[in-house]
C-alpha positions in Angstrom: 10.0 -73.5 -48.6 13.4 -74.8 -47.3 13.4 -78.5 -46.7 13.9 -79.4 -42.9 16.2 -82.2 -41.6 14.9 -85.7 -41.4 13.4 -86.7 -38.1 16.6 -88.7 -37.0 18.9 -85.8 -38.0 16.8 -83.2 -36.3 16.5 -85.3 -33.2 20.4 -85.5 -33.2 20.8 -81.8 -33.3 18.4 -81.4 -30.2 20.2 -84.4 -28.4 23.6 -82.8 -28.8 22.2 -79.5 -27.4 20.5 -81.2 -24.3 23.4 -83.6 -23.6 26.3 -81.2 -23.9 28.1 -80.9 -20.7 30.8 -78.6 -19.2 33.1 -81.5 -18.5 36.0 -81.5 -15.8 36.8 -85.2 -15.7 38.9 -86.6 -18.5 40.6 -89.8 -19.6 44.4 -89.6 -20.3 44.0 -90.5 -24.1 44.8 -88.5 -27.1 42.2 -87.0 -29.5 42.3 -88.4 -33.1 43.9 -85.5 -35.2 41.3 -86.0 -38.0 38.5 -85.5 -35.4 40.2 -82.3 -33.9 40.4 -80.8 -37.3 36.7 -81.4 -37.7 36.0 -79.7 -34.3 38.0 -76.7 -35.2 36.4 -76.5 -38.5 33.0 -76.6 -36.8 34.2 -73.6 -34.7 35.3 -71.7 -37.7 31.8 -72.1 -39.3 30.2 -70.2 -36.4 28.3 -67.1 -37.2 30.0 -63.8 -36.6 28.8 -60.2 -36.7 29.9 -58.5 -39.9 31.6 -61.8 -40.8 34.6 -60.6 -39.0 35.5 -64.1 -37.7 37.2 -62.7 -34.6 38.1 -66.1 -33.1 41.8 -67.2 -32.8 42.5 -70.5 -31.5 45.8 -71.5 -29.8 46.5 -75.2 -29.6 48.7 -75.9 -26.5 51.1 -78.7 -27.3 54.0 -77.6 -25.0 53.8 -79.4 -21.8 55.4 -76.7 -19.8 53.0 -74.1 -21.2 50.2 -76.3 -20.2 51.5 -76.4 -16.7 51.9 -72.7 -16.6 48.4 -72.1 -17.7 47.1 -74.5 -15.1 49.1 -72.6 -12.4 47.4 -69.3 -13.6 44.0 -70.8 -13.3 44.9 -72.3 -9.9 45.8 -68.8 -8.6 42.5 -67.4 -9.9 40.6 -70.2 -8.3 42.0 -69.4 -5.0 41.2 -65.7 -5.5 37.7 -66.5 -6.6 37.2 -68.6 -3.5 38.2 -65.8 -1.3 35.8 -63.5 -3.0 32.8 -65.8 -2.4 32.8 -65.3 1.3 30.3 -67.8 2.9 30.4 -70.0 -0.2 34.3 -70.4 -0.3 34.5 -73.8 1.3 31.7 -75.0 -0.9 33.5 -73.6 -3.9 36.8 -75.2 -3.1 35.2 -78.8 -3.2 34.3 -78.2 -6.8 36.4 -79.6 -9.5 36.4 -76.6 -12.0 38.9 -77.9 -14.7 40.6 -80.8 -16.1 43.5 -79.0 -17.8 46.3 -81.6 -16.9 44.4 -84.7 -17.8 42.4 -83.7 -21.1 43.9 -84.8 -24.5 43.8 -81.4 -26.0 44.1 -78.0 -24.4 42.9 -75.0 -26.6 42.8 -71.4 -25.8 40.1 -69.4 -27.5 41.0 -65.6 -28.1 39.7 -62.6 -29.6 41.7 -61.2 -32.5 43.6 -58.0 -32.5 42.8 -54.9 -34.6 39.0 -55.4 -34.0 38.4 -51.6 -33.7 38.4 -51.7 -37.5 35.4 -53.9 -37.8 32.3 -51.6 -37.1 29.7 -53.6 -39.1 27.2 -54.6 -36.3 29.5 -53.4 -33.5 29.3 -49.4 -33.7 26.8 -49.4 -30.7 27.4 -53.0 -29.6 31.2 -53.5 -29.5 30.8 -56.7 -27.5 29.5 -58.5 -30.4 32.9 -59.8 -31.3 32.8 -61.6 -28.0 29.3 -62.9 -28.7 30.8 -64.3 -32.0 33.5 -66.1 -30.2 31.2 -67.6 -27.9 29.1 -68.9 -30.9 32.5 -70.5 -32.1 33.0 -72.3 -28.8 29.4 -73.5 -28.7 29.8 -75.0 -32.3 32.9 -76.9 -31.1 31.1 -78.0 -27.9 28.1 -79.5 -29.7 30.2 -81.1 -32.4 32.5 -82.5 -29.6 29.4 -84.1 -28.0 28.4 -85.7 -31.3 31.9 -87.0 -31.6 31.7 -88.5 -28.1 34.3 -86.1 -26.7 33.9 -84.0 -23.7 34.8 -80.2 -23.4 35.0 -77.8 -20.6 35.3 -74.0 -20.6 37.8 -72.7 -18.1 37.4 -69.0 -17.4 39.2 -68.7 -14.1 42.4 -66.8 -15.1 44.0 -63.4 -15.2 43.5 -62.2 -18.7 46.9 -60.3 -18.9 48.9 -63.3 -17.5 47.4 -65.7 -20.1 47.9 -63.1 -22.9 51.6 -62.9 -21.8 52.1 -66.6 -21.6 50.8 -66.8 -25.2 52.7 -63.8 -26.4 49.4 -62.4 -27.8 49.6 -59.0 -29.7 48.2 -56.0 -28.5 44.4 -55.9 -28.6 44.1 -59.5 -28.5 42.8 -61.2 -25.4 42.0 -64.8 -24.3 38.2 -65.6 -23.7 38.4 -69.1 -22.5 40.7 -72.1 -22.0 39.1 -75.2 -23.5 39.7 -78.8 -22.1 38.9 -81.3 -24.8 39.3 -85.1 -24.5 37.6 -88.5 -24.0 35.6 -89.0 -20.9 34.5 -92.2 -19.1 30.8 -90.8 -19.2 29.0 -87.5 -19.5 27.3 -86.2 -16.6 23.6 -87.0 -16.3 23.0 -83.2 -15.3 25.3 -80.1 -15.4 27.9 -80.8 -12.7 27.0 -77.6 -10.7 23.5 -78.6 -10.7 24.3 -82.0 -9.4 26.6 -80.4 -6.8 23.7 -78.2 -5.8 25.6 -75.1 -6.6 22.8 -73.7 -8.8 19.8 -75.1 -10.7 18.4 -74.5 -14.2 15.9 -71.7 -14.1 12.4 -72.3 -15.5 12.1 -71.3 -19.2 9.2 -69.2 -18.3 11.3 -66.9 -16.2 13.5 -66.1 -19.1 11.1 -65.5 -21.9 8.5 -62.7 -22.1 6.6 -60.8 -24.8 7.0 -57.2 -26.0 8.3 -55.6 -22.7 10.2 -56.4 -19.7 8.0 -57.7 -17.0 7.5 -55.1 -14.2 7.5 -57.8 -11.3 9.0 -61.2 -10.5 6.0 -63.2 -11.6 6.0 -65.0 -15.0 3.8 -67.2 -17.2 0.8 -65.2 -18.2 -0.1 -62.7 -20.7 0.0 -59.6 -18.4 2.7 -56.9 -18.4 4.8 -58.6 -21.2 5.0 -62.0 -19.5 5.0 -65.0 -21.8 2.0 -67.4 -21.8 3.5 -70.7 -22.8 0.2 -72.4 -23.0 -0.2 -70.5 -26.3 3.1 -71.6 -27.7 
């Protein structure tokens, strides 16, 4: 039987998971290059379907490119606000990124020529995207352990960002990652604090054997999970 981590090490893993936050407020301080390399290496050790390793990471060091990416995000922020209808004003009060303040700006992208990788993707081609999400999560958890904040920005026009980074045909951006020092981590996810949304009860997201046939959860009937037995 494989040996489990020590109690302190195991607790540290769960602490990183529960204290990770999507950060939008950053201090104007550089990230240690040694730490940045560790975080990139953590991302690169993520699981990937068929071991295709579909992630590509662009480190944005050109100040004018950072500004251009921020402008692209701002345009989409306004478009998103308009699409939200009655929640427009509520959305516009939210801080959704820290691209101009963070110490490092990274763009996580999907590789080109992905169609040649069919192992695990023949019927689920989106598994390459799932693999990139795993890489982002690896970096996010490692950043929290290092005391650094990270925020995932997805408000942008894909073709506009693709053009700014001169990506080859078939490659596409998945997220703009703000990484850097923070004054403090949010006690709760910021969107929960701002009452935009709240975390769903676990019981509403887990069930047994088959999809529940109604909106009730928490017992053994009709595939609903009974957490008293877990």
